[in-house]
N, CA, C and O of each residue as an XYZ file, in Angstrom:
900
protein
N      92.922    106.699     94.714
C      92.494    105.371     94.953
C      92.847    104.247     93.979
O      93.274    103.159     94.363
N      92.648    104.565     92.706
C      92.966    103.397     91.856
C      94.269    102.894     92.039
O      94.440    101.700     91.794
N      95.219    103.573     92.423
C      96.611    103.268     92.780
C      96.744    102.102     93.905
O      97.736    101.381     94.020
N      95.772    102.048     94.581
C      95.827    101.069     95.801
C      94.891     99.850     95.521
O      94.749     98.973     96.373
N      94.311     99.813     94.420
C      93.009     98.774     94.172
C      94.053     97.510     93.624
O      93.554     96.385     93.634
N      95.436     97.640     93.161
C      95.957     96.465     92.945
C      97.093     95.927     93.729
O      97.983     95.193     93.298
N      96.935     96.446     95.098
C      97.854     95.884     96.166
C      97.163     95.316     97.074
O      96.133     95.894     97.419
N      97.519     94.031     97.722
C      96.891     93.328     98.506
C      97.948     93.016     99.610
O      99.006     92.447     99.340
N      97.628     93.392    100.791
C      98.806     93.273    101.730
C      98.101     92.923    103.044
O      96.883     93.067    103.151
N      98.853     92.469    104.032
C      98.066     92.147    105.336
C      99.027     91.680    106.452
O     100.076     91.045    106.353
N      98.450     92.120    107.438
C      99.111     91.815    108.643
C      97.973     91.166    109.521
O      96.834     91.621    109.421
N      98.245     90.104    110.390
C      97.240     89.701    110.785
C      97.138     89.318    112.323
O      98.021     89.778    113.046
N      96.342     88.676    112.791
C      96.636     88.098    114.038
C      95.829     86.962    114.357
O      94.722     87.000    113.820
N      96.047     85.999    115.046
C      95.314     84.880    115.353
C      95.258     84.944    116.761
O      96.199     85.250    117.493
N      93.800     84.558    117.207
C      93.535     85.040    118.473
C      92.766     83.838    119.185
O      92.291     82.939    118.491
N      92.658     83.828    120.416
C      91.582     82.886    121.018
C      92.331     81.985    121.932
O      92.999     82.391    122.883
N      92.133     80.294    121.470
C      93.069     79.610    122.209
C      94.065     79.196    121.004
O      94.492     78.058    120.812
N      94.355     80.365    120.214
C      95.438     80.583    119.301
C      95.471     82.068    118.887
O      94.370     82.599    118.743
N      96.352     82.669    118.718
C      96.418     84.105    118.322
C      97.501     84.580    117.521
O      98.548     84.012    117.832
N      97.626     85.395    116.626
C      98.808     85.911    115.724
C      99.218     87.196    115.661
O      98.470     88.080    116.077
N     100.720     87.557    115.026
C     101.440     88.827    114.483
C     102.878     88.632    114.134
O     103.180     87.456    114.337
N     104.134     89.515    113.571
C     105.499     89.073    113.675
C     106.630     90.026    113.016
O     106.289     90.565    111.963
N     107.867     90.292    113.473
C     108.890     91.141    112.820
C     109.841     90.545    112.149
O     110.448     89.629    112.704
N     110.129     90.879    110.999
C     111.290     90.253    110.081
C     112.206     91.075    109.803
O     112.070     92.196    110.295
N     113.306     90.843    109.025
C     114.409     91.626    108.702
C     113.641     92.757    107.629
O     113.086     92.420    106.583
N     113.725     93.919    108.048
C     113.044     94.855    107.327
C     113.799     95.408    106.147
O     114.235     96.559    106.153
N     113.950     94.578    105.129
C     114.522     95.047    103.883
C     113.357     95.006    102.732
O     112.581     94.092    102.452
N     113.482     96.121    102.242
C     112.290     96.072    101.225
C     112.092     94.860    100.108
O     113.022     94.421     99.431
N     110.964     94.477    100.046
C     110.810     93.456     98.863
C     109.613     93.852     98.202
O     108.616     94.113     98.875
N     109.596     93.931     96.865
C     108.245     94.315     96.082
C     107.241     93.346     96.275
O     106.137     93.815     96.553
N     107.344     91.903     96.190
C     106.823     90.966     96.630
C     106.271     90.595     97.913
O     105.415     89.737     98.128
N     106.929     91.426     98.829
C     106.330     91.245    100.300
C     107.179     90.495    101.140
O     107.989     89.698    100.666
N     107.035     90.720    102.553
C     107.766     90.406    103.552
C     106.807     89.187    104.367
O     105.766     89.317    105.012
N     107.507     88.136    104.092
C     106.834     87.043    104.699
C     106.390     87.056    106.325
O     106.936     87.765    107.170
N     105.482     86.289    106.536
C     105.195     86.342    108.007
C     106.048     85.474    108.880
O     106.452     84.350    108.583
N     106.278     86.131    110.003
C     107.256     85.300    111.135
C     106.485     85.702    112.627
O     105.995     86.821    112.775
N     106.444     84.844    113.521
C     106.128     84.916    114.730
C     106.705     86.009    115.579
O     107.909     85.841    115.767
N     106.258     86.964    116.087
C     106.631     88.138    116.941
C     106.628     87.952    118.241
O     107.507     88.446    118.948
N     105.328     86.985    118.880
C     105.161     86.496    120.140
C     104.303     85.451    120.124
O     103.409     85.313    119.289
N     104.612     84.481    121.289
C     103.650     83.455    121.360
C     103.832     83.185    122.790
O     104.853     83.489    123.406
N     102.690     82.537    123.357
C     102.855     82.173    124.678
C     101.387     81.806    125.254
O     100.498     81.494    124.462
N     101.167     81.846    126.569
C      99.821     81.584    127.139
C      99.608     82.532    128.194
O     100.525     82.853    128.950
N      98.461     82.991    128.284
C      97.921     83.953    129.478
C      96.717     83.466    129.915
O      95.935     82.928    129.131
N      96.455     83.613    131.227
C      94.984     83.453    131.775
C      94.393     84.773    131.626
O      94.475     85.706    132.424
N      93.644     84.734    130.247
C      93.113     86.320    130.158
C      92.719     85.957    128.516
O      92.391     84.900    127.976
N      92.912     87.352    127.994
C      92.693     87.327    126.583
C      93.681     88.037    125.693
O      94.586     88.745    126.132
N      93.438     87.790    124.340
C      94.290     88.776    123.470
C      93.051     89.493    122.750
O      92.133     88.924    122.159
N      93.249     91.001    122.950
C      92.282     91.625    122.344
C      92.654     92.507    121.305
O      93.837     92.826    121.416
N      92.039     93.060    120.259
C      92.362     93.665    119.231
C      91.381     94.957    118.875
O      90.168     94.906    119.080
N      91.896     95.862    118.443
C      91.248     97.166    118.046
C      91.674     97.745    116.913
O      92.824     97.533    116.529
N      90.934     98.448    116.304
C      91.356     99.197    115.044
C      90.484    100.429    114.576
O      89.335    100.517    115.011
N      90.971    101.374    113.719
C      90.287    102.413    113.166
C      90.973    102.281    111.864
O      92.203    102.251    111.816
N      90.178    102.194    110.724
C      90.618    101.928    109.374
C      90.440    103.104    108.338
O      89.560    103.951    108.489
N      91.332    103.113    107.267
C      90.993    104.105    106.168
C      90.604    103.514    104.773
O      89.881    102.525    104.660
N      91.130    104.185    103.743
C      92.116    104.837    103.768
C      91.966    106.411    103.742
O      91.182    106.911    102.935
N      92.605    107.104    104.497
C      92.122    108.488    104.975
C      93.546    109.303    105.075
O      94.647    108.781    105.254
N      93.285    110.615    104.929
C      94.279    111.797    105.127
C      94.575    111.836    106.901
O      93.622    111.923    107.675
N      95.711    111.774    107.289
C      96.061    112.063    108.625
C      95.558    113.304    109.096
O      95.235    114.192    108.308
N      95.461    113.439    110.479
C      95.743    112.610    111.475
C      94.367    111.489    111.793
O      93.165    111.736    111.688
N      94.949    110.379    112.152
C      93.883    109.286    112.392
C      94.098    108.819    113.945
O      95.178    108.599    114.494
N      92.759    108.724    114.522
C      92.720    108.151    116.140
C      91.962    106.791    116.120
O      91.059    106.432    115.364
N      92.558    106.131    117.139
C      91.965    105.013    117.821
C      91.677    104.969    119.122
O      92.636    105.053    119.889
N      90.652    104.864    119.553
C      90.290    104.949    120.973
C      89.680    103.657    121.268
O      89.057    103.019    120.419
N      89.878    103.225    122.608
C      89.426    101.787    123.065
C      89.831    101.908    124.615
O      90.515    102.739    125.210
N      89.177    100.813    125.019
C      89.193    100.448    126.659
C      89.741     98.961    126.711
O      89.355     98.062    125.964
N      90.711     98.836    127.716
C      91.101     97.697    128.218
C      90.881     97.395    129.665
O      91.048     98.234    130.551
N      90.523     96.237    129.856
C      90.087     95.840    131.235
C      91.302     95.843    132.278
O      91.032     95.672    133.467
N      92.569     96.024    131.896
C      93.725     95.970    132.680
C      94.805     96.485    132.051
O      94.607     96.829    130.885
N      96.011     96.652    132.538
C      97.196     97.172    131.936
C      97.700     95.801    131.225
O      97.715     94.777    131.908
N      98.075     95.764    129.992
C      98.546     94.525    129.181
C      99.826     94.101    129.694
O     100.570     94.788    130.394
N     100.034     92.906    129.292
C     101.369     92.293    129.615
C     102.197     92.389    128.574
O     103.412     92.316    128.753
N     101.543     92.604    127.074
C     102.265     92.838    126.247
C     101.393     93.374    125.023
O     100.332     92.817    124.742
N     101.840     94.408    124.344
C     100.842     95.264    123.406
C     101.937     95.723    122.164
O     103.136     95.948    122.321
N     101.253     95.784    121.035
C     101.742     96.452    119.988
C     100.681     97.221    119.208
O      99.505     96.870    119.118
N     101.209     98.289    118.665
C     100.254     99.010    117.782
C     100.949     99.159    116.306
O     102.097     99.552    116.099
N     100.095     98.798    115.439
C     100.570     98.730    114.046
C      99.954     99.786    113.310
O      98.779    100.092    113.510
N     100.802    100.464    112.322
C     100.144    101.632    111.633
C     100.468    101.206    110.079
O     101.513    100.624    109.790
N      99.551    101.523    109.190
C      99.722    101.360    107.987
C      99.629    102.738    107.140
O      98.684    103.516    107.273
N     100.704    102.951    106.262
C     100.937    104.161    105.466
C     101.154    103.771    104.201
O     101.818    102.778    103.902
N     100.543    104.620    103.309
C     100.706    104.583    101.724
C     101.829    105.367    101.242
O     101.789    106.548    101.587
N     102.675    105.067    100.638
C     103.818    105.673    100.254
C     103.770    106.464     98.788
O     104.427    107.469     98.517
N     102.946    105.852     98.008
C     102.635    106.251     96.876
C     103.543    105.477     95.582
O     103.064    104.977     94.564
N     104.718    105.541     95.903
C     105.858    104.635     95.489
C     106.774    104.098     96.394
O     106.755    104.477     97.565
N     107.682    103.153     95.952
C     108.765    102.847     96.925
C     110.035    103.810     96.855
O     110.944    103.584     97.654
N     110.153    104.781     96.029
C     111.132    105.681     95.817
C     110.983    106.811     96.786
O     111.922    107.535     97.118
N     109.613    106.939     97.275
C     109.585    108.392     97.868
C     109.699    108.060     99.485
O     109.304    106.994     99.959
N     110.323    109.173    100.303
C     110.547    109.048    101.721
C     109.753    110.110    102.559
O     109.504    111.212    102.071
N     109.424    109.822    103.618
C     108.755    110.836    104.540
C     108.909    110.246    106.055
O     109.896    109.622    106.444
N     107.784    110.546    106.820
C     107.932    110.036    108.240
C     106.409    109.828    108.469
O     105.478    110.292    107.812
N     106.378    108.962    109.636
C     104.938    109.034    110.476
C     105.312    109.188    111.949
O     106.400    108.905    112.451
N     104.254    109.676    112.548
C     104.333    110.154    114.026
C     103.263    109.620    114.948
O     102.068    109.885    114.818
N     103.833    108.765    115.994
C     102.562    108.241    116.508
C     102.691    108.613    118.087
O     103.743    108.473    118.712
N     101.455    109.115    118.660
C     101.268    109.549    120.137
C     100.319    108.415    120.887
O      99.308    107.981    120.335
N     100.668    108.060    121.960
C      99.765    107.118    122.792
C      99.498    107.787    124.074
O     100.431    108.140    124.795
N      98.154    107.997    124.421
C      97.509    108.694    125.411
C      98.237    110.052    125.675
O      98.702    110.378    126.768
N      98.275    110.806    124.529
C      98.952    112.191    124.543
C     100.109    112.405    125.199
O     100.443    113.383    125.867
N     100.844    111.159    124.894
C     102.208    111.204    125.246
C     103.130    111.980    124.096
O     102.765    112.429    123.010
N     104.399    111.983    124.687
C     105.475    112.594    123.446
C     105.470    112.025    122.167
O     106.028    110.935    122.039
N     104.932    112.568    121.172
C     104.938    111.802    119.801
C     106.261    111.404    119.319
O     107.249    112.138    119.358
N     106.231    109.904    118.744
C     107.453    109.403    118.440
C     107.571    109.158    116.842
O     106.805    108.444    116.195
N     108.529    109.788    116.396
C     108.494    109.783    114.797
C     109.490    108.626    114.497
O     110.437    108.233    115.178
N     108.902    108.067    112.976
C     109.591    107.181    112.547
C     109.598    107.493    111.141
O     108.609    107.705    110.439
N     111.169    107.505    110.699
C     111.352    107.822    109.257
C     111.088    106.693    108.354
O     111.428    105.558    108.687
N     110.503    106.929    107.229
C     110.190    105.729    106.323
C     110.909    106.191    104.971
O     110.750    107.262    104.385
N     111.592    105.310    104.682
C     112.751    105.331    103.512
C     112.345    104.499    102.420
O     113.140    104.459    101.482
N     111.281    103.817    102.318
C     110.904    103.249    101.025
C     111.695    101.887    100.706
O     111.682    100.952    101.506
N     112.290    101.845     99.649
C     113.123    100.727     99.042
C     114.300    100.705     99.982
O     114.845     99.610    100.122
N     114.784    101.737    100.653
C     116.132    101.864    101.309
C     115.960    101.704    102.812
O     116.861    102.044    103.579
N     114.717    101.147    103.274
C     114.267    101.235    104.576
C     114.977    100.070    105.321
O     114.923     98.953    104.807
N     115.550    100.224    106.341
C     116.337     99.161    107.192
C     115.778     98.892    108.605
O     116.245     97.975    109.281
N     114.785     99.681    109.059
C     114.275     99.776    110.295
C     113.705     98.201    110.742
O     112.883     97.729    109.957
N     114.009     97.502    111.729
C     113.593     96.074    111.797
C     112.167     96.017    112.240
O     111.682     94.920    112.519
N     111.437     97.140    112.330
C     109.957     97.099    112.641
C     109.280     97.985    111.666
O     108.172     98.450    111.933
N     109.936     98.268    110.452
C     109.004     98.655    109.485
C     109.231     97.775    108.169
O     110.317     97.646    107.604
N     108.078     97.218    107.796
C     107.912     96.333    106.774
C     107.239     97.022    105.485
O     106.109     97.510    105.492
N     108.132     96.987    104.345
C     107.636     97.808    103.264
C     107.552     96.899    102.101
O     108.508     96.153    101.890
N     106.486     96.873    101.294
C     106.460     95.988    100.189
C     105.659     97.007     98.960
O     105.349     98.196     99.033
N     105.486     96.063     97.886
C     104.826     96.692     96.705
C     105.362     98.135     96.222
O     106.546     98.461     96.129
N     104.298     98.883     95.953
C     104.857    100.302     95.614
C     104.828    101.267     96.776
O     104.245    102.351     96.785
N     105.540    100.726     97.767
C     105.476    101.754     98.913
C     104.387    101.720     99.966
O     103.853    102.711    100.467
N     104.089    100.259    100.276
C     103.101     99.855    101.116
C     103.799     99.676    102.695
O     104.562     98.740    102.936
N     103.482    100.551    103.569
C     104.328    100.323    105.035
C     103.487     99.794    105.755
O     102.357    100.284    105.774
N     103.768     98.733    106.492
C     103.125     98.257    107.693
C     104.312     98.450    108.941
O     105.450     97.995    108.818
N     103.895     99.122    110.025
C     104.917     99.704    111.006
C     104.532     99.250    112.311
O     103.453     99.582    112.804
N     105.469     98.406    112.977
C     105.064     98.004    114.236
C     105.862     98.686    115.530
O     107.070     98.923    115.542
N     104.870     98.966    116.685
C     105.458     99.800    117.750
C     105.181     98.991    119.045
O     104.073     98.515    119.290
N     106.321     98.860    119.903
C     106.000     98.128    121.065
C     105.338     99.195    121.935
O     106.039    100.191    122.112
N     104.141     99.195    122.514
C     103.293    100.034    123.224
C     102.938     99.651    124.567
O     102.101    100.301    125.193
N     103.617     98.463    125.141
C     103.152     97.598    126.487
C     103.156     98.869    127.530
O     102.132     99.151    128.151
N     104.239     99.536    127.667
C     104.443    100.372    128.714
C     103.562    101.751    128.671
O     103.364    102.525    129.607
N     103.109    101.838    127.382
C     102.259    103.209    127.403
C     100.863    102.798    127.481
O     100.158    103.756    127.800
N     100.226    101.747    127.308
C      98.968    101.522    127.292
C      98.577    101.101    128.792
O      99.403    100.608    129.560
N      97.296    101.332    129.119
C      96.869    100.958    130.535
C      95.414    100.498    130.642
O      94.639    100.533    129.686
N      95.078    100.046    131.916
C      93.819     99.711    132.019
C      92.845    100.839    131.950
O      93.050    101.775    132.723
N      91.665    100.911    131.031
C      90.743    101.830    130.988
C      90.786    102.475    129.646
O      91.157    101.758    128.716
N      90.469    103.709    129.394
C      90.334    104.202    128.035
C      91.739    104.289    127.631
O      92.594    104.484    128.495
N      92.042    104.168    126.458
C      93.411    104.516    125.745
C      93.179    105.109    124.408
O      92.389    104.569    123.634
N      93.851    106.241    124.075
C      93.885    106.715    122.519
C      95.307    106.737    121.957
O      96.316    107.031    122.597
N      95.241    106.358    120.577
C      96.422    106.225    119.887
C      96.074    107.264    118.574
O      95.016    107.271    117.945
N      97.177    108.075    118.357
C      96.923    108.916    117.381
C      98.014    109.073    116.270
O      99.154    109.416    116.585
N      97.753    108.883    115.283
C      98.886    108.878    114.110
C      98.551    110.126    112.984
O      97.471    110.486    112.517
N      99.872    110.606    112.762
C      99.995    111.576    111.656
C     101.113    111.123    110.887
O     101.899    110.259    111.275
N     101.176    111.796    109.655
C     102.452    111.482    108.579
C     102.827    112.822    108.029
O     102.259    113.855    108.386
N     103.727    112.785    107.215
C     104.319    113.950    106.510
C     103.566    114.426    105.254
O     103.960    115.246    104.424
N     102.445    113.773    105.278
C     101.704    114.219    103.917
C     101.494    115.579    103.975
O     101.124    116.154    104.999
N     101.739    116.177    102.812
C     101.669    117.744    102.621
C     102.809    118.559    103.160
O     102.831    119.772    102.952
N     103.795    117.936    103.867
C     104.862    118.736    104.110
C     105.819    118.898    102.994
O     105.974    118.075    102.092
N     106.550    120.199    103.140
C     107.311    120.554    102.032
C     108.636    119.643    101.799
O     109.219    119.546    100.719
N     108.948    119.096    102.817
C     110.321    118.126    102.630
C     109.801    116.626    102.334
O     110.591    115.682    102.333
N     108.604    116.487    102.115
C     108.248    115.158    102.126
C     107.559    114.886    100.693
O     106.973    115.757    100.049
N     107.723    113.524    100.287
C     107.145    113.382     98.767
C     106.136    112.140     98.750
O     105.527    111.798     97.736
N     106.032    111.510     99.986
C     105.255    110.173    100.331
C     103.659    110.828    100.111
O     103.330    111.980    100.394
N     102.866    109.871     99.588
C     101.396    110.231     99.695
C     100.848    110.435    101.008
O     100.047    111.327    101.284
N     101.324    109.543    101.843
C     101.112    109.743    103.425
C      99.779    109.643    103.903
O      99.469    110.135    104.988
N      98.857    108.968    103.085
C      97.422    108.557    103.825
C      97.570    107.461    104.428
O      98.557    106.770    104.173
N      96.636    107.062    105.351
C      96.830    106.188    106.280
C      95.661    105.075    106.347
O      94.470    105.261    106.595
N      96.305    103.913    106.067
C      95.640    102.652    105.807
C      94.652    102.288    107.313
O      93.492    101.875    107.334
N      95.414    102.552    108.313
C      94.694    102.377    109.611
C      95.644    102.160    110.706
O      96.853    102.028    110.513
N      95.015    102.121    112.005
C      95.941    101.871    113.193
C      95.133    100.647    113.644
O      93.912    100.532    113.536
N      96.064     99.661    114.215
C      95.517     98.288    114.569
C      96.346     98.109    115.794
O      97.558     98.329    115.806
N      95.574     97.653    116.955
C      96.032     97.388    118.301
C      95.886     96.103    118.715
O      94.814     95.530    118.519
N      96.942     95.468    119.348
C      96.997     94.125    119.733
C      97.289     94.132    121.319
O      98.319     94.754    121.577
N      96.732     93.674    122.274
C      97.080     93.709    123.658
C      96.634     92.375    124.273
O      95.489     91.938    124.152
N      97.715     91.703    125.003
C      97.576     90.515    125.687
C      97.396     91.098    127.313
O      98.157     91.777    128.002
N      96.126     90.553    127.576
C      95.676     90.990    129.138
C      95.338     90.058    129.935
O      94.518     89.210    129.583
N      95.915     90.050    131.164
C      95.585     88.932    132.166
C      94.145     89.211    132.672
O      93.673     90.347    132.709
N      93.472     88.077    133.064
C      92.265     88.100    133.842
C      91.874     86.829    134.512
O      91.521     85.848    133.858
N      91.929     86.838    135.684
C      91.911     85.766    136.472
C      90.680     84.800    136.214
O      90.694     83.596    136.470
N      89.438     85.614    135.580
C      88.184     85.128    135.670
C      88.259     84.169    134.345
O      87.545     83.170    134.255
N      89.013     84.486    133.515
C      89.049     83.925    132.115
C      89.663     82.661    132.049
O      90.206     82.263    133.079
N      89.693     81.771    130.796
C      90.443     80.811    130.736
C      91.857     81.073    130.093
O      92.232     82.182    129.713
N      92.590     79.922    130.020
C      93.856     80.142    129.439
C      93.887     80.164    127.989
O      93.449     79.210    127.347
N      94.400     81.245    127.406
C      94.378     81.458    125.849
C      95.884     81.356    125.287
O      96.753     82.217    125.418
N      95.988     80.289    124.725
C      97.345     80.247    124.025
C      97.486     80.781    122.677
O      96.795     80.314    121.771
N      98.459     81.875    122.431
C      98.408     82.856    121.226
C      99.667     82.741    120.667
O     100.676     82.395    121.281
N      99.598     83.035    119.492
C     100.587     83.460    118.368
C     100.439     84.776    117.767
O      99.340     85.165    117.374
N     101.433     85.437    117.683
C     101.162     87.004    116.984
C     102.212     86.988    115.959
O     103.417     86.862    116.174
N     101.610     87.133    114.775
C     102.588     86.994    113.482
C     102.742     88.476    112.675
O     101.708     89.138    112.593
N     103.734     88.924    112.193
C     103.860     90.321    111.294
C     104.397     89.813    110.004
O     105.238     88.922    109.878
N     103.815     90.480    109.072
C     104.360     90.516    108.017
C     103.657     91.297    107.027
O     102.544     91.713    107.353
N     104.203     91.637    105.613
C     103.568     92.565    104.747
C     103.527     91.909    103.378
O     104.145     92.466    102.470
N     102.907     90.856    103.147
C     102.829     90.287    101.846
C     102.034     90.957    100.962
O     100.946     91.450    101.260
N     102.638     90.998     99.681
C     102.007     91.716     98.592
C     101.301     90.601     97.572
O     101.817     90.155     96.547
N     100.379     90.364     97.952
C      99.393     89.414     97.088
C      98.890     90.157     95.837
O      98.119     91.116     95.850
N      99.424     89.592     94.786
C      98.903     90.032     93.429
C      98.857     89.072     92.264
O      99.359     87.954     92.383
N      98.248     89.477     91.085
C      98.175     88.591     90.066
C      99.059     89.308     88.977
O      99.633     90.366     89.236
N      99.153     88.657     87.677
C     100.057     89.076     86.681
C      99.699     90.665     86.300
O      98.557     91.038     86.031
N     100.564     91.308     86.317
C     100.369     92.808     85.396
C      99.749     93.659     86.516
O      99.154     94.641     86.074
N      99.737     93.540     87.762
C      99.267     94.245     88.754
C      99.853     95.744     88.779
O      99.254     96.748     89.166
N     101.271     95.652     88.235
C     101.753     96.976     88.327
C     102.676     97.028     86.996
O     103.762     96.456     86.910
N     102.019     97.874     85.873
C     102.596     97.965     84.682
C     102.557     96.454     83.945
O     101.562     95.768     83.710
N     103.749     96.211     83.702
C     104.100     94.860     82.920
C     104.455     93.928     83.729
O     104.811     92.882     83.187
N     104.476     93.971     84.956
C     105.182     93.109     85.802
C     104.450     91.692     85.651
O     103.307     91.514     86.074
N     105.196     90.707     85.018
C     104.956     89.374     84.555
C     104.516     88.267     85.899
O     103.976     87.193     85.635
N     104.812     88.665     87.310
C     104.975     87.807     88.230
C     103.606     87.721     88.712
O     102.738     88.532     88.387
N     103.389     86.577     89.611
C     102.019     86.414     90.459
C     102.371     85.865     91.565
O     103.159     84.929     91.699
N     101.653     86.575     92.577
C     101.947     86.102     94.086
C     100.763     85.958     94.734
O     100.335     86.885     95.422
N     100.057     84.745     94.599
C      98.893     84.467     95.016
C      98.766     83.982     96.360
O      97.636     84.084     96.836
N      99.605     83.508     97.043
C      99.285     82.942     98.255
C     100.232     83.133     99.233
O     101.364     83.360     98.806
N     100.094     83.105    100.374
C     101.184     83.070    101.687
C     100.823     82.485    102.497
O      99.692     82.027    102.332
N     101.505     82.168    103.763
C     101.253     81.234    104.521
C     101.927     81.563    105.998
O     103.043     82.082    105.992
N     101.369     81.313    107.093
C     101.844     81.390    108.441
C     101.920     79.997    109.187
O     101.020     79.159    109.135
N     103.175     79.843    109.929
C     103.350     78.463    110.556
C     103.387     78.821    112.009
O     104.123     79.690    112.477
N     102.464     78.023    112.752
C     102.441     78.114    114.145
C     103.197     77.026    115.014
O     102.601     75.982    115.280
N     104.352     77.211    115.418
C     105.013     76.233    116.096
C     104.322     75.954    117.458
O     103.720     76.691    118.240
N     104.647     74.508    117.466
C     103.935     73.975    118.822
C     102.742     74.321    118.894
O     102.357     74.655    120.015
N     101.804     74.363    117.818
C     100.315     74.541    118.145
C      99.580     73.085    118.409
O      99.225     72.327    117.506
N      99.448     72.884    119.595
C      98.704     71.616    120.047
C      97.281     71.635    119.875
O      96.638     72.649    120.144
N      96.714     70.529    119.424
C      95.065     70.586    119.571
C      94.493     70.879    120.921
O      95.017     70.396    121.925
N      93.471     71.627    120.986
C      92.762     71.873    122.156
C      91.574     71.018    122.322
O      90.629     70.951    121.536
N      91.743     70.267    123.604
C      90.686     69.456    123.713
C      89.281     70.101    123.862
O      88.361     69.746    123.126
N      89.158     70.824    124.590
C      88.109     71.811    124.942
C      88.067     73.111    124.640
O      87.992     73.898    125.583
N      88.099     73.553    123.468
C      88.587     75.232    123.249
C      88.053     75.736    121.710
O      87.191     75.014    121.207
N      88.393     76.639    121.112
C      88.245     77.108    120.004
C      89.380     77.963    119.532
O      90.125     78.538    120.327
N      89.515     78.050    118.123
C      90.645     78.826    117.588
C      89.862     79.941    116.833
O      88.879     79.728    116.123
N      90.423     81.156    117.076
C      89.957     82.428    116.226
C      91.389     82.938    115.673
O      92.483     83.005    116.232
N      90.950     83.289    114.304
C      91.956     83.809    113.381
C      91.439     85.465    112.901
O      90.340     85.681    112.391
N      92.461     86.528    113.178
C      91.956     87.577    112.873
C      93.068     88.081    111.829
O      94.245     88.126    112.187
N      92.718     88.422    110.662
C      93.460     88.970    109.590
C      93.275     90.407    109.087
O      92.122     90.829    108.999
N      94.233     91.143    108.772
C      93.982     92.588    108.531
C      94.681     92.589    107.008
O      95.744     92.071    106.666
N      93.804     93.282    106.284
C      94.041     93.370    104.798
C      94.004     94.878    104.671
O      93.009     95.559    104.923
N      95.241     95.369    104.233
C      95.641     96.907    104.226
C      94.820     97.263    102.706
O      94.278     98.362    102.596
N      94.774     96.402    101.711
C      94.175     96.876    100.458
C      94.021     95.495     99.639
O      94.788     94.533     99.658
N      92.816     95.659     98.910
C      92.546     94.293     97.934
C      91.888     94.785     96.789
O      91.424     95.923     96.726
N      91.831     93.860     95.783
C      91.082     94.068     94.627
C      89.641     93.779     94.832
O      88.845     93.915     93.903
């Protein structure tokens, strides 16, 4: 656990009459991957979020209910690599469907939806619009932790679900969903690293004032000091 105490990472989402998540070019950066908007728009309905959080050994499950099939949905998974040099994999199953494996290559990762920062902190995005449904849903995550061919730590930070759901009885929600993996830290957070990365920002394009509304912000921190 002490290895994790010096890393602060986050993925976020802003919701309500504004909401957030985002993909970036997934080239490893020890200082982090900046936030960029993955989706934005308006829906007569809601942006809903659900999560199960670690850090814990896999498998990990997230169960939740949706009022209707989503028009847009993403599942995010956080995996601890132990170091950016180790490789392994994660496997995601939605509603007992065929598991989908994502290889994790650490500092050499190039998958556009795998965001890697720090000493192997993975934040992985999955488009699950087609797999999720109205009613009860279950998402299960496992990793290569303990497998002979794998060297990553493989413990799981959590599973986080974002779903945009239409509902004719609800007001219009304007949302922004932004993804990133910022490695916020002070000096000396890893060995003799002299750098400091204390802040990050998210820009909401075309965010107009709401005359009669509210704004909610949801932020996910993978690990903090």
